N, C-alpha and C positions, 0 to 999 in steps of 0.2 A: 086753697089747695093744701090738704092735710099731709104735707111732706115733712116728716120729723126725722132729725138725725143730729149727730155731733160730728163736726169736722175737727181734725187733729193734725198737727204738724210738729215734728221734732227737728231740732238742730243737734248735731253731735260734735264732740271735740276731735274725734278722729274716725277712722273707718269701722270701728267696732260698735255694735249696737248698744253695748252697755255704757258707752261714753255720752249718752244723752246729756246735753247741757242746758237745753231750754225746750219748753213746750208751749204751744198755743192751742186753745180750745174754743170752739164756737158752737153754741147750741142753737138749733133751728127748729121752730115750731110753725106749722102751717106755712112753710116756705119763707119764713121771716126770721132773721137773726134776732134772738131775744136775750142772749147773754154771751159774754166773752170772758175768758180768763187766760192768764199766761203767767209763767214764773220760770226762774232759773233753777237748774238742777246741778248738784255736785256729782260728777261722774264717779263711778265705783273705783276704789283703789286698784291700780294695775291697768285701768282703762281711762285714766284721767289726764293723759298727755294731750295738750292742745297742739295739733299739727298746724303748721303755717298755712297749708292749703285750706283747711277748715276755717281757720280764723279769717283768712282772706274772703271767704264766702259769707260768713255771718257776723264777723267783727268781734266775736267773743274771745276772751283769753281767760287763763286760769284764775287771775285775780277777780274777775267778775263773778265767779261762782264760789269763791272761797268761803263765804258765809251762807251759801244756799243749802237747802235740805237735800239729802241724798235720796236715791230712788225709794228706799224702804220707808222713808219719812213722808214722802209726798204722793206715793202711788194711790193710797186710799182716797185722797182728795181728787185725783184724776178720775178714778172710777166713780166717785160720788157725782162728779160733774156730768159724766156721760150717762150714768144710770143704766137703763135697759136699751138705750139707743143703739142703732147700727152706727158704726163709725165710718167716716169717709176720709180719705187722704189722697193726695196727688202722688202717685207711685206708692200705693198703699203697702206693697210688699216691704218697702224700706221702713215705714213707720210701724207696721206690725212687727217687723223684725227687731226694731228697737225695743218694743214692749217685751217681746219674748226673751231677747238676750239680757236685758236689764233685770227682768224678773228671775231668770235662771242664775245670774251672777249674785243677785241679792238673796237667792234661795226663797223666793216667793212663788207660790203656785201661779202658773200662767193662766189667766182667766179665759173662758170661752167667749171671746168677743166677736160679734158679727161685724163684717166690714165690706165696703165697696170701694173700688179704685176709681177716682175721678179722671185719671189718664185714660183708662179703658172706656169710660163713659164718653169722654170728649172725642175719642177716636170714632165712636159710633154716632156722634151727634154733629160734629163740624168737619169741614174739609179744610185742613190747615197744613201749612208747610212744616210746622213744628207744633208738637203738643206739650211743650214745656209749660210750666204753670203760667208765666206771663202771657203767652200766646193764647192758651185756652181760656184764661180769665178774661182777656180782652174780647174774645169771641162771645163770652157770656155777658159783656157789658161792664166788667169790673176792671178798672184801670187805675194807674197811678198809685200803686201800693209798693211798699218796701219789700221787695223779694228777698227771701231768706231771713226775714224777721218772723219768728214762729207764729205769732198771732195774726199778722197780715197774711201770711201764706194760708193759714187755716181759714180765714175769711174769704180769700180768693177761691179756695177749694169749695167752700160752701156755695159761693156764687155760681160756680160751674154746675154743681148738682141741681140747684134750684132752677137755673135756666134750662138745663137739659130736661128736667121734669116737665117744664112748661112746653118745651119743644116736642116732647113725645106724648104729651097729654097724660102723664103718669101722676097718680095720686098717692104714691108711696114709693119707698126705695125698692120694695119687692116688684112693684109694677115697672119701675124704671129699669131694673135689672132685666126683667123679662122683655121689655120693649127693645132693649139694646143687645139682647142675646147673651147677657152676662149672668153670673150667679152671685148671690151673696155668700161670701166665704166666711169661715169661722176660724179664728185664731185659737190655737190650743198648744199644749206642751209638745215639744219635739219627741217623737217616738224613740224609745231607747234602742240603741243599736244591739242587734242580736249577738249573743255570745258565740264566737266562732267555734265550730265543731272540729275537734282535732281527731283524726283517725290514725291509728297506729297500724302499719302494715308489716306483717311478719315476713321477713326475708330469710 
């Protein structure tokens, strides 16, 4: 089954997208995981506060990323790993929002990345009480992983897409999107806000 893509997952220090503190990446070729990568990221100054809630979720604190590379130092490696692949993520709006926000804060052009959301795919594939990553991954036959560890989450996401592709008889992400009534979206820079027009009324 020639289903090729890169699954991605970010963890953040707080609620701002530019606070990415770890990333996990999984490359899939012919519906098989062929390479994995993960690393810590030092969040941008001004967005580097680790909130207790976030730390409770992923276990990371500021000291863990003190010697890590920042976004501008590691982003080229992230893009090199994914290459021309469509990216998939569970709740992709969050992960693509991280890329956009972190690039904008670092003053790096936001790349035109194609992506598909595994939450939306799961909703069109399984009948579940919850479509959170552990539940959807279990439906795909991927269990016993460390949720909120970026690499484990990326691999769980990949398992959902592979299983859904088999379920729908799809041979590419484009075919999977079509079979599930979804569309491959493209990340791009935020459109500039229009300059308000001021009208002077003579009285």
